[in-house]
C-alpha positions as CSV (number, residue, x, y, z in Angstrom):
1,M,53.8,32.2,-66.5
2,W,51.2,30.9,-64.0
3,P,49.4,33.3,-61.8
4,A,50.9,33.9,-58.3
5,D,47.9,32.3,-56.7
6,F,48.7,28.9,-58.3
7,K,52.3,29.2,-57.0
8,A,51.1,30.1,-53.5
9,V,49.1,26.9,-53.4
10,G,52.2,24.9,-54.4
11,F,50.7,23.3,-57.5
12,R,53.3,20.8,-58.7
13,N,52.3,20.0,-62.2
14,Y,49.5,20.5,-64.7
15,A,48.3,17.8,-67.2
16,A,45.1,16.9,-68.8
17,L,43.2,19.7,-67.1
18,W,44.3,18.6,-63.6
19,W,46.7,20.3,-61.1
20,L,48.8,18.0,-58.9
21,L,48.7,19.6,-55.5
22,S,50.9,17.2,-53.5
23,E,52.9,14.2,-54.3
24,D,52.6,12.6,-50.8
25,E,48.8,12.4,-50.8
26,G,48.3,12.6,-54.6
27,D,45.5,15.1,-54.3
28,V,44.5,16.9,-57.5
29,L,42.3,19.8,-58.5
30,A,40.4,20.6,-61.6
31,Q,39.2,24.2,-61.9
32,G,36.4,25.2,-64.2
33,K,34.8,28.4,-65.3
34,D,32.8,30.5,-62.9
35,G,34.1,29.0,-59.6
36,Q,33.6,25.3,-60.3
37,F,36.1,23.0,-58.7
38,L,36.7,19.3,-58.5
39,Y,39.1,18.2,-55.7
40,V,40.2,14.5,-55.4
41,N,42.3,13.1,-52.6
42,P,42.9,9.4,-53.2
43,A,44.9,9.0,-50.0
44,R,41.8,10.0,-48.0
45,N,39.1,8.6,-50.3
46,T,37.6,12.0,-50.7
47,I,36.0,13.9,-53.6
48,V,34.8,17.4,-53.2
49,V,32.7,19.1,-55.9
50,R,32.0,22.8,-55.8
51,L,29.5,24.3,-58.3
52,G,29.1,28.0,-58.5
53,R,28.7,31.1,-60.6
54,G,31.9,32.7,-59.3
55,A,34.7,32.1,-56.8
56,G,33.3,34.7,-54.4
57,D,35.9,36.5,-52.3
58,L,38.1,33.4,-52.0
59,R,41.3,32.9,-53.9
60,T,42.2,29.5,-55.4
61,S,44.6,28.9,-52.5
62,Q,41.8,29.5,-50.0
63,W,39.5,27.1,-51.8
64,V,42.2,24.4,-51.8
65,S,42.7,24.9,-48.0
66,L,38.9,24.5,-47.6
67,F,38.8,21.3,-49.7
68,R,41.8,19.9,-47.8
69,G,40.1,20.7,-44.5
70,V,36.9,19.0,-45.6
71,S,38.9,16.0,-46.7
72,R,40.6,15.7,-43.3
73,A,37.3,16.2,-41.4
74,V,35.4,13.3,-43.1
75,E,38.0,10.6,-42.2
């Protein structure tokens, strides 16, 4: 059973270490150890890399919202 935070984000599928976030934009997320994230949104030609030593006070769903906001802002 996946953690509730993954379900809250609406993750669709998991394969080859990637989470499919939405089918319409095809954005995906890889989550590493210690707060590392790789967000890719091919529909918006955006890649966001977050390096860290912890996720801080943010949940995964909040990180995804932040990455999506960045992706929309750089259009």
